[in-house]
N, C-alpha and C positions, 0 to 999 in steps of 0.2 A: 607692490604689484609684482606678480610672478607670472611668467609665461613658460609653459611646459610643452615643448614640441616632441612629437614622436612619429614613427612611421617610416623613417628612412631605411635604407638598406641597399643591397646589390641586386641588380636585375639585368637580364639580357635585353639587347635592343628589341624594341617592339613590345616590351612588357609594361606593366602598370604598377604604380605604387600610390598609396593614399597617405598624405601627411595630415596630422592633426595637431592643433595647438590650443591649449586651455589657458585662459587668463583668469587669474584669481586676485582678489584684493583690490579690484578696480570698481569704481562707482558707476561710470558710464563710458561707453565706447562709441566713437563715431567713425572709426576707420580700422580695418583689419587688412593686413596684406602679407604676402609671401615674397621674400627676396632670396637671392642666391649669390654665392661667390665661388667662382672656380679658381683654382690655383693660378696666381699671377694676374688675376683680373680683378676689376673693381666690383663691388657689390651692386647688383642690379635688381630692379623690381621685376617680379614675375607676374603677379596678379594682385588685385586689390578689390575690396568690396566695402562700400560705405553704407551708412544708414539709408534705408529705403531699398537696398538691394542692388544698386547699380554696381556693375563690375567693369574692370579694365584688365587687359592682358598685354604682355609684351608680344610683339609680332612673332617672335620665335616660338611661342607656345600656343598661339591662337588655334583653336580647333582640336587641340590635344589635351590641354589642362582645363580644369574647371574649379573655380573657387566657390566656396559656400560657407555659410555661417549659421550657427545655432545661437540665437540671441539669449534664449533662456539659460543656456549653459555657458555663455561667453566663450564659445569655441569657434574656431575657423578651420576649414579643411581645404586641402588641395588634392584633387583627384588628378593624377598624372597618367595619361595613356600614351601609347605609341612612343615610348621613351627612346631617346637617341643618346649616343655617347656624349654629345655636346651638352646634354642636360646634367652631366656629372658636375656636382658642386655641393657645397654645404648650404642647406636651405634654412632660412631664418624666418620666423614669424614676427610681425611688427604690429603693434596695437597703439592707437592714438586715442586718448580719452582722458577722463578726470579720475584721479584717485579718490577724491572726495567731492561732494557737491560744490564746495567752496574753493577748490583748488583749480588752478588753470589747466588747460589742456597740456598734456605731456605725451612723450613718445616712449614706448617700451619695446625691448627686444628679447626674444627667446634665445636659448643657448645654442641653437643650430643643430641640424640633423643631417648626416651625410647621405647623399644619394649617389650611387655609382652605377653607371650603365655601361656594361662591357660584356663582350662575348668571350 
């Protein structure tokens, strides 16, 4: 299973970025999420989406970030608006699912993409 994240970069406060993550080599997915880790801090969940479309967000990003997924393409997106300096971190996509129909549920991580919000 491979997860390929993209879309990070540098932006000024108030700007927007859209992260994408493509999952390949996986049979079924039941959870997709975005996490982030700032320097000196623990990795934290930012947003998640499960089968059926239910979403959840960290309080710090509610109203600014939107997670979505394309089931046909096994992709998950994170639209980030009104970015703040405190959003600066490495963002990771996370997928939970089965590699094959007969394998147990497992968790997979993308390589991370840097988001820097600075004036």
